[in-house]
C-alpha positions, 0 to 999 in steps of 0.5 A: 511482499514486504517493503522496507518502509511504506511511504507516501507515493509508493505504488502497490498492486492489488493481488486479486485484481492486478490494479495499481494503487498509490499510497496517499497517506500513512498514519498511526491509530492507537497501536496500529499503522494504516495506509490510505490507497487510491487506484492510480488514474482514478482520482475521483474514486474513494480511498482504501484503508489497509492496516500495515502488517509489521514483519520485523524490520519490514512492512507489508500491506495484506492483499497487495504487492510492492510493485517497485520491487517486482518492476511491475507498474 
């Protein structure tokens, strides 16, 4: 599900596992935008790098659903 703009602090749910991930960093690399996500409640684990999918004015993370839109935390 696309969001207006992906920002640090947003929570996204991984589609295949249902686990929640927190956006910790959003940055541009060449012509693409990437987001770094960390599993909520697992500060010691590493981060996951996901390429941001631009869908017109909205942005999405492939394989993730924006949880604030669906009210699922």
